[in-house]
GUDOKE-351900 format. One record per residue (C-alpha): x, y, z; residue in one letter; residue number from 1. Coordinates in pm, whole numbers. Example, Ala and Ser with C-alpha at 12.3 -4.5 7.8 and 13.67 -1.06 7.14 Angstrom:
BEGIN
REC   east  north     up resn resi
REC   1230   -450    780    A    1
REC   1367   -106    714    S    2
END
This chain:
BEGIN
REC   east  north     up resn resi
REC   2036   -811    797    M    1
REC   2044  -1156    629    P    2
REC   1763  -1248    395    F    3
REC   1502  -1470    560    N    4
REC   1456  -1762    321    F    5
REC   1247  -1956    574    S    6
REC    993  -1671    570    L    7
REC    956  -1710    194    L    8
REC    918  -2085    235    K    9
REC    645  -2028    494    S   10
REC    473  -1785    258    L   11
REC    479  -2041    -20    A   12
REC    349  -2320    202    V   13
REC     71  -2093    330    A   14
REC    -45  -2026    -25    T   15
REC    -53  -2388   -142    L   16
REC   -390  -2508   -265    C   17
REC   -540  -2795    -65    V   18
REC   -787  -3010   -260    T   19
REC   -932  -3337   -141    G   20
REC   -662  -3375    123    G   21
REC   -379  -3354   -131    A   22
REC   -153  -3053   -165    I   23
REC   -110  -2932   -521    Q   24
REC    201  -2733   -593    A   25
REC    155  -2429   -813    G   26
REC    380  -2156   -946    P   27
REC    430  -2004   -600    I   28
REC    542  -2333   -447    A   29
REC    766  -2398   -746    E   30
REC    933  -2059   -708    T   31
REC    977  -2116   -333    A   32
REC   1139  -2452   -404    A   33
REC   1373  -2285   -653    K   34
REC   1470  -2031   -385    I   35
REC   1548  -2314   -142    E   36
REC   1764  -2489   -403    Q   37
REC   1951  -2171   -492    Q   38
REC   2009  -2083   -128    A   39
REC   2131  -2436    -47    A   40
REC   2372  -2414   -341    A   41
REC   2509  -2083   -211    G   42
REC   2358  -1883   -499    D   43
REC   2238  -1591   -286    T   44
REC   2204  -1356   -584    E   45
REC   1990  -1607   -775    G   46
REC   1781  -1678   -463    A   47
REC   1719  -1306   -413    L   48
REC   1611  -1265   -776    K   49
REC   1378  -1564   -741    S   50
REC   1245  -1415   -416    A   51
REC   1153  -1101   -610    Q   52
REC    968  -1321   -860    V   53
REC    785  -1492   -571    L   54
REC    691  -1156   -421    F   55
REC    555  -1047   -759    G   56
REC    352  -1366   -795    Q   57
REC    181  -1306   -460    V   58
REC    141   -934   -544    W   59
REC    -40  -1017   -868    E   60
REC   -293  -1222   -669    M   61
REC   -422   -897   -514    S   62
REC   -776   -812   -615    T   63
REC   -776   -478   -431    A   64
REC   -537   -212   -308    I   65
REC   -423   -282     47    G   66
REC   -220    -74    291    F   67
REC     70   -176    513    T   68
REC     60    168    678    Q   69
REC   -192    452    688    A   70
REC   -141    702    967    L   71
REC   -126   1066   1067    L   72
REC    222   1218   1046    V   73
REC    391   1544   1143    D   74
REC    515   1625    792    Q   75
REC    519   1453    452    P   76
REC    754   1155    440    A   77
REC   1085   1216    267    S   78
REC   1092    856    140    G   79
REC    925    518    177    F   80
REC    909    438    549    G   81
REC   1077    768    640    I   82
REC    806    936    847    Y   83
REC    730   1053   1201    N   84
REC    391    952   1339    P   85
REC    185   1236   1480    R   86
REC    138   1210   1856    A   87
REC   -220   1339   1851    S   88
REC   -523   1328   1623    D   89
REC   -642   1670   1745    V   90
REC   -606   1964   1504    Y   91
REC   -672   2336   1523    K   92
REC   -934   2470   1280    P   93
REC   -772   2510    937    G   94
REC   -459   2314   1034    E   95
REC   -320   2081    766    K   96
REC   -394   1711    818    I   97
REC   -107   1506    677    I   98
REC   -146   1132    620    I   99
REC    120    885    515    Y  100
REC     12    559    350    A  101
REC    187    260    193    E  102
REC    -39     98    -69    P  103
REC     26   -245   -217    F  104
REC   -133   -455   -490    G  105
REC   -131   -185   -758    F  106
REC    -59   -249  -1126    A  107
REC    192    -92  -1363    Y  108
REC    161    114  -1676    G  109
REC    416    127  -1960    S  110
REC    490    486  -2062    P  111
REC    770    365  -2292    G  112
REC   1150    373  -2293    E  113
REC   1163     85  -2042    G  114
REC    974    285  -1778    L  115
REC    703    177  -1535    Y  116
REC    427    409  -1416    S  117
REC    235    376  -1092    M  118
REC    -46    605   -990    G  119
REC   -375    663   -815    F  120
REC   -677    889   -824    H  121
REC   -761    995   -467    V  122
REC  -1116   1034   -334    D  123
REC  -1207   1170     10    L  124
REC  -1518   1135    223    K  125
REC  -1561   1335    544    V  126
REC  -1799   1171    792    I  127
REC  -1925   1318   1119    S  128
REC  -1908   1134   1451    E  129
REC  -2275   1034   1417    N  130
REC  -2216    889   1068    G  131
REC  -2343   1178    854    E  132
REC  -2164   1216    521    L  133
REC  -2049   1580    519    L  134
REC  -1831   1573    212    G  135
REC  -1775   1337    -81    D  136
REC  -1491   1463   -300    I  137
REC  -1396   1237   -593    P  138
REC  -1070   1300   -778    N  139
REC   -941   1528   -502    L  140
REC   -583   1473   -616    T  141
REC   -356   1227   -796    E  142
REC    -42   1040   -693    L  143
REC    211    937   -957    D  144
REC    551    773   -983    L  145
REC    754    681  -1291    V  146
REC   1052    451  -1248    S  147
REC   1286    225  -1442    R  148
REC   1198    -49  -1192    Y  149
REC    852   -186  -1103    P  150
REC    865    -47   -750    N  151
REC    670   -227   -480    R  152
REC    732     60   -242    E  153
REC    502    357   -300    F  154
REC    478    639    -48    Q  155
REC    149    822    -51    A  156
REC    173   1165    111    N  157
REC   -173   1319    146    L  158
REC   -252   1664    286    T  159
REC   -607   1768    368    Y  160
REC   -727   2105    496    T  161
REC  -1083   2110    627    L  162
REC  -1154   2482    620    D  163
REC  -1479   2592    782    G  164
REC  -1555   2262    952    I  165
REC  -1710   2280   1300    E  166
REC  -1518   2156   1605    P  167
REC  -1580   1787   1669    G  168
REC  -1471   1435   1583    K  169
REC  -1460   1316   1222    Y  170
REC  -1373   1017   1012    L  171
REC  -1176   1072    692    L  172
REC  -1222    792    440    Q  173
REC   -951    798    174    T  174
REC   -988    584   -139    T  175
REC   -707    517   -385    L  176
REC   -816    409   -735    R  177
REC   -537    249   -936    D  178
REC   -473    422  -1269    K  179
REC   -344    100  -1426    N  180
REC   -615   -148  -1318    S  181
REC   -964   -158  -1174    D  182
REC   -831   -215   -821    R  183
REC   -931     23   -541    T  184
REC   -867     38   -170    G  185
REC   -976    255    120    S  186
REC   -860    336    470    F  187
REC  -1012    545    749    E  188
REC   -847    805    970    T  189
REC  -1004    945   1287    K  190
REC   -940   1310   1367    I  191
REC  -1073   1578   1599    E  192
REC  -1101   1949   1529    I  193
REC  -1048   2136   1854    A  194
REC  -1303   2394   1970    G  195
END
């Protein structure tokens, strides 16, 4: 599939700062212009590298962890985007609840030797249908990835088992706390435990 340079241009235009009726170009607009120039000159490789820079500039503007996906799945994903959504949110008592999530906006650590580390502390809250907080479990687990590239794709495979919980409908609130910054983000998943 060809790279969509017009999408990057639209992204840059959408992030321009408007002050007093005048548009002020900033680093994002400058990078987008560079991409346009490189693409027009036939320098696809240079344009792609500049597009990665542009993506990183927008990424760094994040003040919180966001999620492009967060859904129930049949089994843990074998890679980023390689998952099968679960057809139902109904579980048998004691059945494993598997969630796949794609966080964005996280920061990077430097463990040395040219490596990048990405990671999260995971907190879970279990809330009843009427809004009662039944469980608040900080630091339930951790997610980690070390790479020679500052990956923007991070697959979060989470497995919860709610042993001893009564049949009914529940809300699972998952919070990821970035290990390399003060950014956090949460998402909610509705489930039902069958009677």
